[in-house]
N, C-alpha and C positions, 0 to 999 in steps of 0.2 A: 467418555461421553462427548458428543459433538458440541462445540461452542457455536459453530456455524454450519448450517445445513442448506445446501442449494439443491432445489428439486425441479428439474425440467424447465429451467428458465429459457424464455424466448423473448427476443426483442427484434422488431421489424422497423425499418425505416423505408416506407414505401414498399418497393419490390425487393429490397435488400434485407436478408435475414442476418443480422449482425451477431446474434447469440441464438443458437439453434438447439434447444433441449439440453442445456448444460446441467449436470448434476454432480455434486461431490460434497463430502463432509470435511470439516477441519476441526480437529480436536483441540481442546484447551492446551496451550503451551507449545503447539506446533510452529515450525517455521517453514512455510511452503513457498516454493518458487512457482511463478506462473509465466510460462514462455510460449512463444509461437511467432509466426511471421507477422509483419505489419498488416493490419487489417483483419487479424484473426478474431477480434472481439474482446481482447483483454481489458482495455480501458472501459469499454461499454459494460462489461461484466462488473467491474468496480462500481460504475455509476448505478447499476441495478442494485448492488448490495447496499450502497449508501442511500438509495432512494432518490438520487439526482435525476434518474429516469424512471418512468413508469414501466412496469413489466407487462408484456402482452399475455404471457402465460407462465405458470410455474410459481414457486414460492421461495421466499427467503426466511429462514428460521434462525433467529439469533437468541442464544440463551433460552431455548425452548419456547420462544414467543414468535409468532408470525408477524413480521414487520413489512410484509409485501405491500408496496405502494402506500406506505405511511409517509408522513411528512419527514423531510431529511433531518430536521433538528432532533427528531425522536431517536434516530440512529446514533447521533452524536451523544445524546443524553444517556443512551443505554450502554455506550462504551465502544463505539466504532470510530476510530480516527483515520485520517486519510491525507496523503499528499497527492499532488497532481503532476502529470507528465510535463506540462508547461507550468513553471512556477508561477504562483499567483499571490505574491506578497502585496500588502497594502503599501504602495510605494511611498506615499507622502507621510506615513506614520513611522514612528521609531520601531526598532526591532522589538523592544519591550511591548509596545502597544500591539504589534502583530501577535506576539505570544499571548497577550491578554485576551485577544479575540478568541483564542482557543480555550483559555483557562476559564473564561466567564461562563462556559456551558455548565460547569458543575460547581463552581465556587460559590460560597455563601455571601460574598460581597466583593467589592473592588480590592480591598486590602489582601484578602485571601487569594484573589485572582492574580494580583501583582506578585505575590510570593511564589505562586505556582509558575507564573511566567518566567520569573528570574531563575527558578530551579531548572526549568526546561532549557533556557538559554545557556546556563552553566553546563548542563549535561551535553549539549551539542558543541560546546566550545565557543559560544558567542557572548559570553558574559561581559567581555570588554567592548562589545559593539551595541550594548543595550540602548544607548541614547542616540545612536546614529539612525538616520532615516533608511528604511529598507531599500530605497532606490539607489543608495550610494554603495550598496554591497555588490561584490562580484558574484558570478553564477554559483560558485561552490558555496559561498556564504548564504546566498538566497535559498539554496537547497537545504542547508542546515536550518535556516530560519523556518522554512515550511515544515520541516520535521519537528522543530521546537513547538510550533503552533499546534501541530497534531498531538504531540506528547503532553502539552499543557492541559489538554482535555482529559487526561488520565485514561487513555483507551485500554480496553481489554483486548481488542482486535485492532491491529494497525495495518492499513492497506497502503503500500508504497508503490508508486507508479514511476518507474524509471528514475529512481533517486540518484543513481550513479551515472546517468547519461551526461556527457560533457566534462566529466572529471578526468584528471590525469591519473596515471597509475598510483602515485603516492597518495593522492586524495581518495582514490578508491579503496586502498588498503586501510586508510584511516577510517573511512566510512564503514567498512566491514567490521572493524573492531567495535565501533559504536553500536552498530546494529546487533552484534552478538551480545553486547552489554545490555541493551534494551531487552532483547529476548530473554536473557538470563534473569532479568528482573521479574519475569512472569508474563510479559506481553506476548500474545499470539500474533504472528506476522504472516501476511501474504505479500510477496514482492514480485512485481512485474519488472523484468530486466532483460536486456539484450547482451550485457557483458557476461559472456558464458563462463569465463574463469571465476568470476565472482559468484554467479548463481549456483554453479556446481559446488563451490567451496562452502557457501553459506547455507544452502537449503538442506533440510532433513528429507524433504520429499518435493517432487516437481510434478506439476500438472501442465500438460501441453495442449494448447488450443490450435485448431486449424479450421478456417472458414466457419467459425462460431461453434465448433464441436470439440469435445474432449477426445483426443486421439491417443493419449497415454497418461498414466498416473503411476508414479513409482519413485524409487530412490534415485539419486543422481546417477549411480552406476547403471541402473536399469534403463534410465532414460538415454544415457550416452550410448547405449548399445542397442536401442530399439530401432529396428530397420525402418519402421514407418516414420519415426521422428527424424532419423538421419536423412531420409528422402525429402521430408516436408520442410525441414528447418535447419538442422545442424550441418548437413552437407558432408560431414566427415566424422569419423569416430573420435571421441574424446578419450584420452587416457587419464584416468583419475588416480 
């Protein structure tokens, strides 16, 4: 059964069609990679799923409920968590207060939110940074903090937007272990990423966007050998 069903989504910005009739389903428990050239519409698609942007056409169905063009907080309350391509921590607040901002969505009170925030920080390896201001963290730590804030909201579906960008190889490997752990806990994940060795290793299935349209949807092996994907994005064959 589908946890998320995207049906014919369209988003226009003036004369530019950023998302052009995108449709796909994501089952509960899947880990799906979303790839494509810059400007393919990947982040815009995330914005439509989270209701940060209004859809011009099509529907977003989450847990069998139509959430198309509903208020963004409803998506969060229903169980959609999200990180951003450009990290957006609350710089003047502590790491714990940043995590609290995510936890308060479902928590019954501030004490419960604090516990959930601390648990999320521990999971991503920032428990020793909880009292530090977010602005004092380095880029890798800020990315972990953004992930912690999303996890503190106890999402059923987690949308990750280039969470590995800017990390060195060892930090990427560490992040992959963490993402696998999160996935194994039962969280469904869709991840946008340009680090191909990571996305091919991590994903169970990959969806490819080009110019706002889905041009391929399959296993990492199928995607790595798809002639249209190679021409549009990969540029060469990947040996898995």
